[in-house]
N, C-alpha and C positions, 0 to 999 in steps of 0.2 A: 839283981839282976829279978825281973820280973819273969812271971812264970809264961811258957806261950799258953796263946790265945788264936782261937779262930780267928782267920782272916772274911773278914765280912765285907760285901758287895752290894752298892748303893742300887735297889731296883731302876732299872728304865721307867721312863713315864712319858707319854705321847703327846705330842701339841702337834693338831692338827686345824690348817688355816680353812675359813672358808671359802676361800677360792680351790681348795680343793676338793669340797663337796658339789660345785659348780663344776666341776673337771669328771668328778665321777658321774652324777647325771648325766652330762653329754656322752659320755664314754657310755653310758648304760643305755640311754632312749639310742644314738644313732650306731652304736658297735656293737656292745654285746648283747642286748635285747634279753635273750631270754637263757643266752647262756649263763652258764654259772662257774666257766673254767677260768682256774686262777690268771692272773694277769702279774706281770712286773711292774713293781712297783720303787721311788726311790726315795730314801731320808738321809737326813743328817745329825752330826749332834758334833759338838763345839768343846770347851774348856769348862769345868767347873770355877764358879767364881764365888767369892766376898764379898757384902758391899757391907756400909757403917751406916746404919740408923742413926738419921740426925736426930729424930728428938731423944733415943734412950742412948745413943753411941755406941750403944752395943753390936757386935758385926752380923750378918744374917748371910746365912750360905745359901746360894742360888745352883743348886744342880741343874745342871743344862738337860732340857728333855730332847726326847729324840722329834725333830719335827718333818712333818709334812705338808709339802703346797702342791700347787697346780702342777708344777713341774715336772715334781716325783709320777706323777700318771702318763705325762704328754713323751716325755723321755721315751725313746724306745731302747737305748743302750745304756749301761751306767758310767754317770758321769763322774769327771776326774776329780780329785780332790785338790781343790783349790790352797785352801791353807791349813794348817794344825787345828783351825777352828773350824771346819767345814769337813769333817769324816763321812764319808758318805757310805751307808749300809744300803742293801741291795733284797728285799725282801717281794712276798708274793701276796696280792689281794685275790678275796675270792667274793664276789658279791652274790649274794643269794637272791632266791628269787619273791618268796615269803617270809613271813618274819615267824613263821612256824619252822621252816627251816631252819631260819637262824637259831631258833633256842634250842631245837632238836638237835642240833650236830655233835658229833661225837668230838668234843674239844680235845680230850686225853689222845683220842687216836691221831687229831690233826694236829698237835704240840711232836707229838711222839714218832710222826711221821718226816714233819720237819726239820725235827732231830739227826733224824738217822740220814736225809740225804745229804747237809753239806759236812759231817763229820763221818758219816760213814761207820758208825760202829767204831774209829779209830783206831784200837789196839786190832783190828782182825779184818779189817776194808783194804781192800784195794789200792785206797790212797795212799796207807803208808807203803803197801808194796812198793808203787809206783814210786814214792819220796826216797826207800833207801834203793830202789836201783835205778834212781837219776829221772824218774819221773816228777809229773809237774804236779808240784805241791800246792796246798790251799790256798787260796786268797785271804787275805784277812776278811773282807767282805763275806766272803763262805764260811768263815768260822763262827760269823756274828748274822746269821740273816734274822728276821722278823715276819711274822704272819699277822695279816688282817684279815678278817673275815668281817662282814656288811651287810644290813639290810637296808635299801635306801626309801622310803616312804615318800613317791614323788608328790604325792597328792598333798599333804600335809609337810615337806620339805622337814622330814626327818628323820637323819641318818643314827639309827642302831650298827655301833661297832665294837670291836674289841679286839685289842693286839697282844701278841705275844711276841717275847724275846726270849727264843729257846736257849737255856745253858746244861749243860751236861752235869752232873751232882757228884762232884769231886768226891769218893771217897776211898781211904783216908784225906779229911780234908786239909786243903792249907793253914800253917799257924803262922803268929807272927810273933818273930824272934825280936825279944827287947822293943822300946817304944815306937811312936812314929817322930819321927823328927821333921822340922818345917824352917822352912829358909826364903825370905824373896828371891825372885830371880836375880836380882842384881847384886848379891851378896854372895860371893864364891871363894871369902880368905878364912872363913871359920873351917879351924882344923876337924869338926865333926864333918864336915862335906867336903872334904879334899877329894874322897871317892866318885865325887861327881862335876866335881872341876873341870870345866874346860868344853864339856859336852857340847857338841854342835844339834842343839837345839832343831836348827831347822832341817834338819833330817823330817822331822815330823809335817815338813809340808808336804812330802812324797808319799809318807806311811806315818798312822798314827802309832805303829808300834815297830819300835828298833832295839836289837841286842847292842848293850855294849862292852867294853871291854878294854882296861886302861892298856896301854902301850909300853913293851914292856922297857924299863931303862930309858923311857921320856914320859915328858908330863903329855896329859889330852890322852882322849880315848879315841878305839876305832869301831863302827859299827856296823850293824848286819843285819839283814832281814831275818823275822823269825823260821822262816825255812830252812836256812842253815846254820840251826842251834846246835846240830851236834857236830859238826866240825870246828864250828865258831868258839865254842866253851873248849875245846878239846884241850886239857892239861891245864884249863883255870879254876883257882880254886872256889867254892861254891861262895863263900862269900862276897868273892870278887864277880861273880858272873851278874848283870844289872840289866831290867829290861826297862827301857824308857818308853811312855806313853800318852797320847792326850786324853786326858779325864777329864769325864765329865762330871763325876762326883764333886761336892764341897764339903763332904761331912768329913769331918776330922779326922775319923778312923776306918771310912772305909772307902775302898775305890769303888770307880764307876763299873755298871754291867758288861760291859765287853771285852773285859781284862777274865773274866772267867773263863771264858770257853779258849782262849790264848793260851792261860795257863792250863787246862786241860789239853790242851795241843802238845804243847811244851814236855808233859809229864808224860806223858802215853804213847808219842811218836820219837819224842828226842830222850826219855827217860832224864829230864831236868828235875830233879827232886829238891833243889832249894835253889833260889836269886834272889837278887834285892831289887825292889820295886822303886821306880823312880817316875813318881806321880807328876807331869807335867799340869799345873791350871795358870789359871790367867792372872794371875800376881803370884804365886808360887809356885814352889818344887814343894814335895812329899816325899820321903823315903823310909821306908820299913824293908829288914830284911825277912824271908818268908821261910818257909820248909816244910816237904811233907814228912811227917813220924815215923811212917810206916810203909813197905813197899806197897806199890801200885798194883793193885789185882786189873787181871784181862778182863774182865767181865765188863760187860757194858754199862755205864753208868745210867741211871734214871734222868728223865728231862723235867725241867721247871720251867717256868715261865712267862704265865698269862697275866696280865698285866690286872690291877686291879682297881676298882672306879672312885668316887671323888667321896666313897662314906669309905673304901679301905677295907672293900667288901670285894670278892672273885665273882662278878658280875657284870656284864657290859655296859657299854655310858652311852649317852645317846646326845647327839649335837642339833638344836633345833633349830634349824635357820629362819623360821618364819618371821619371827621377829625383829631379826637384823635386815630382813633385806625390803626393798622399796614395793610399796605394793604395786607398783604400775608393773616391774621387773617380775614380781610374783604371777600377776596375770598374765602377761607373755608367754613365760615357761606353761604355766597351766592353759593357756590356748593351745599352745604348740604341742601338751602332752599328750590328749585322746588322739590326735592325727598321728603323732608319732607309732602309738601303739597300733597302728595300720597297720606297720609296717613288720612288726613285731613276726606276723603269724600268716596274716591273709595276703598282705600285699605287701611282699619287699620290695617289689619294683616301682613303687608308688614316688614320684618327685613330688616330695612337698615344696621345695625350693621353687620350683618352675611355677606352681599355684601361687605363694607367698607373696612372688616378686612381681604377679602379673596384674596390671594397674587397669581398672576397670571406669566407664564411663557410665554412667545410668541416666538416661532421657526419661526423665520422669519420675518423680518423687512420689508419686499416690501409692495406693494398696498392692500393689504390682512392685514399684518402687520399695517401697517399707520391706518385703516379704523377702525380695531378693537380695537386698544390703544386710539382711542377716543371717541367709542363706551363704552368703560371700565371706562373709565374716564367721562363721562357722567351718569354714574351708580354711581359714587362715588369711585370708588375701586381707593383707594390710592396706593399698590405694585405695580408697573409693571417690569419686565424684559423683554427686548427684545435684541435676540441673531440673527447674521449675520452675515456673514463672505463677503458679497460685500460691494463696496464703491456707493455712488449716483452718477447715471450717468445724461447724460441731457437730458432724455426722460424721467427722475423717475417724478421731481416734479409736472408735470402737472395732474398724476395717481397716485400722493401717497404723500397726502396733509401735512404730517410733513415735508415736504422737500421744499427749494427753490432752487431758479436758483443757489444763491453763493455757496451752498454746491456742488455742482456740477464742481467747479472749481478746477482748480489743480489734476486735475488725481480723484478728488473726495472726500467727506468726510466718513470714514467708516458708514455704513447704522445705524448699532446698534446704536452707541453712538449720532448718527445726531439726531434720531428721537427720544433718551430719553433727549435729550436738548431741542428739540422743543417742549417737553410736558413739560417740567420744566419751558417754557416760555409761553405757554399757560396756565399754571397753577403751581405757584410754588411751593403748596403744596403736588403734587405729589412724590413719591418717586421712582423715575424713573431709572433703569441702560441699558446701552448699554455694549453688551459683544462680542467680536469680535471673531466669535469660527467655525472650518469647522468639520461638523456632516460625522464622518464616515457614507459608502453607500453599502449595498449589490453589489455583482458585479462589486466593483468598489476596484479592489487589489492596496493595500499599499505599496507603493515603501520603501525598508529595509531602507533606511535612513529617514523614515518618521514615521518608527513605534513608535519613540520613544513618538514623539509628539500626533502622533495619542490617544496614550496610556491616554496621559496628556488632549487631546482634552474630551475623552470619561469620566475621571474621574470629569475633570469640567460641564459634561452635568449631570453626574449622582447627582451631589451635587446642582448646578441648580434646577432639577427635585423633588429631594428631599425637597429642602428648599422652595417650593412652592405650592401651592394647586390647583390648576389648569393651565395645559399645552395646551396650544394651537400649531396646528401646518399647518402651514401656508408657508410651500414652497416651490418651483416650480415643483419639482419630486415629482415620486412616491415612488421612492429609498429611498430619504431623511428622509421619516414619519418612516421607519422600526426601530431604533435605538430607538427614544425617545414614540416607541408604547409599545416597547418590556421592554425600564426601567421604561414608566408611568402605564405598567400593572402588572408589579414585585413590584412595592412599592403600588400599589392601590391606583394611583391619578386618575383625572377625568383628562379625556384626551378630547378634543376637539378638531376635525378635519373640516378643509375648503377646499373644491376642486375648481375651475372654469374650465370650459369648455368655447368654443365662446359665447354660449349664455344660456349654464347651469350654477347651480353650485348644490354642496352636501356639506352639513354640518348634519355632526354625532356628538355624542357623543358615545366614547370607552365604551363598557361596564367593570363593573370591576372587575376583577376575584375573585371569593368568595370563593375557593377551598382553601385548607389547607392540606397537608399531612394526611393521605389516599385520593386521591382526587375520588372523588363521580362525577357521569355522571351528566348533565344536566336536568334536569324537561323536560320534553316533553311540545312541544306546544299544546294548546287545541283550535280547530278552534272556531271563535268566541268570542274570548276571550282575553284579553291583556297576552302577554308573559311575565312570570314569573322567568322564568331563566337568563342565565346570557344572555345579549348581544352583539353582535358581534362589532369585531374592524374594520378599515380600508381592511386589508387585507383577513378578514374570508369567503367572497367568491370566492378566487384567488384558482387554481388550479396550480399555478404554485408561485415558488418562485420571488422574487423580482429581479430583473435584471436592468444593467446597459442601462437606455434608455434617455440619455445624448448624446452618442457618435454618432456620423454620422447624422447629423443633419441639414438641411437646415436653413435659415436665420428666415423662420416666423416659425418653430419649435422650435427654440432658444430660439425666444421672447415671451412673455406672449398675444398672441393675443386673445384678449373678449372682449365683448360691453363693455366701461368705464364703464357704472352703474353698472354693475352687482356684481364688486366687494365690491362695500358699501353695497348692497343687503344681500349679502352672508354674509359679517361679521357683519353686524346688525344682525342678524338671528342669527349668531352662539352664539352673545353675551348673547342675548333674551333668547336663550334656556339656555346656562350658569346659567341666573339669576332665570329663572323658577325651575331648578332644586335645587339651593342656598334653595328656598322655600321651598320645597319638604321636607317633614320630612324625610326620606330616602336619599336626597341628590344626590348624585350620584349613587346610588345604585338605584334610583327610578326605577320601571317597568317603559314600555312604556306605553305609553297611547292608542295606535293605535293597533287593533285586528289582531290577526292571520286569515286566509292572508291578505296581504298587501291589498288587496280589496274587504276587506268587508266593510260591508255596517253599521254596528254599531263601535263606541267606546266607551272607558272608559271614565265614568266622572269622574271627581277629587271628592274624595270621598266616591265610590261605589268600591267595589270588593276588598277590598284591604286595605283599610285605608284612611286617607285624602291625597288630593292630593295638588297642588300648587296653590297659591291664586293665580296666573299668569295666569292659566289655563293649558292646556294638555303641556306635557315632552316627545315627541315623540325620536325615536332613530336615526332618520335618515328624512332628509327635502333634496327633491331632487328638484329645482327649472326651472324651462324650461321659458327663458324671452320672446323666440318667441311667445310661448303661454298666457304669465303671469298666467302663475301654479305654482301652488307646490303640492307636493305629498307626504305626511308623510307614511315611511316604517319603519318596523321592521325586523331586522336580526339577528339571533341567530348566535350565536357563535360556530364557528368550530371546534370541539377536534383535527384539523389537521390543523388549523392555524399556519399562518411563524411569526405572529404579539404577538399572546397571547394567545396561546394555552400552554396547562403544560410541554409540552414537550421541547420550546425553555425556559421557562421561568425556568422549571429545570437546563436546559443546563445552562442556562446565569450564575444564582444561584450557580452552582458547580462550574465551568469553569471560569466564569469573563470573563477578555477581551481575551484569548487564544480561547474561543469558536467563539467571534467576528470577531475575524482574519478569522478561517476557512468561516464566513456566508460573509466576505468580500472578500476574495482569493477566496473561491469555489461557484460559483453560484448555484448549486446541494446540497450543503449541508443543508440549509434547509429544501430541499423535502426528502431528508434521513434522518432527522430529525424528521420532522413531519408525515411521512409514504405518503407523497405529492405523492413521487416516484411510490408508490407499488398501488396507484388509477391509476394513468399514464398506467402502466405497465397493469394493468386490464382492462381497456379500449381498450388498446389498442390489446390485447387479442380477446375481444368483439367483436371490428371492425371487426378484423382478420375471426372470425366466421361468422361474417355479409355477407362478401365478399366469402368463400366457400358455402354459404347456397346460394348467389346470384346465384354461377356458378353452382349448382347443379338443380337450376328450367329449365326447360325447357321451351322455348318461343314457344308462342302459335303463332299457322298458320291463 
């Protein structure tokens, strides 16, 4: 008979899937943010197994690792054990905010604290008092917790982690009495294994550890959970006591790590100092008799269990997912990362999903269109459609950042498609589309040969506006903005307008008409208070209809002559205003935060006088910028009931007559004035002026 040797335990190792790190990334960005509070995590292990190498014919031992996947972080409660090959353990994960915190954390203290929590000092804690007094005994998962500390470098997709599987170091140690014996699961006739014959191994389906003893006077065994060891083994000889368990180890002379704390529990709580182990592996049973050679002290044992790295050193491991990930997916997550960081400290209420899923139509792919598109992408907008009818010229690339010199060769590429292609090169995840389209304009008669094509163009424009949430007017001429203004108003869309002067700019949002037949008059403005009625559009201050402004122009009038930096300022301002509106409870219908009149000294505070405001600040109606003075002026303009762009007269006529109404506006510059009543205002003004001239003639000159 061989002399007793210490019982050996095969250390656990962790096996973590890429999906786990993706779930941790989501949890960090959207839930934990700056919190490093521990969260629950679940993992599982199965039976160890041995396979035969086809080349050498030798058996290769495969010890099962503790496996963590995404479900381990998503699960809110411990999953049930579904089979003997899926033993579930509960753990705690603490994700630290900096690599310095990760490196400098007190690993020994963490392990010691975790070792105390489930075991509660075993010999003198309340858990044993509850056990002896009929209280609730610890579960197997509570006897085998695990700890995981991590640091997620979300910019480089490198995850630093260190797992611990705490085990109480039993002294004196368990010793093996005799040799290990092995038997395939389908062989129970050998006399050496009569002690474990007819065991009900299916019991391991519900619990990975079971106590067993022979039924007196009969063949077979009866089973019990480990919490009933004292009563179950009463009167049973030590060598007849059996512990049967799912063993992740495949080592011929070592058992899996989880049995270590169970044996300590049996020794400390139930005074079991001799027992036969029955290790259940995938293709075999292994058994050995073990015992403790000396009395078990009452002092709390020390705790061990930090996992070694790949070099077998006590050090953390690193999971580098960047080489494994699709570059497009990497870009997706990187784009969202900076935006999500806004919500950690500065703007927890920021609704990024609403911005991301907003579909934006840009009418004009020139200087303004390029800058607006880039800023939209920076805010995470995924759907951008650009519309333009021109091609890239040699003067464009230096002022319009989506174009390059090659785009202007051979007559120039179509601007809309070239801009969309450039957006996709910058960020493949954007859904960018370019549409070459001419927009008919008032005061520009359509030749009969082009009437049918113009009708198709209008239908395409209507479909585009109908399929998007926000429409930007970024064209070069005033009259080219009229048709999309009318269509946008009729379809209740948020229309953003940007216009440039040499050193000035206008950014405004068109008011969304709220009227439905029968039409009601707009609420009057209250001095000193934000205007609560319908806000005006680009044409609400005009007293004449849009007309041809493109004919008979000199070269400096044909080209957009502005200070080069003003386009980017105006474009960024327009996008920021749109995003602020999207965060407002009333969105496109949000009232202006600027008091009436525009030069009032008080302004509305978000959250006052009419409900909550935007978390990003005020949402003015118009912003007029003056680069020569480096000043911005916020203005509120009311909707005009005779406006040629958004009044009920033009919307009703457009709704009833459709393209026929538009043709009249294109052919006859005075049609819109007659339709809205502006012509009567003009006639009344002329009569008043004539009256003033007659009055001046009647006044006698002073001597």
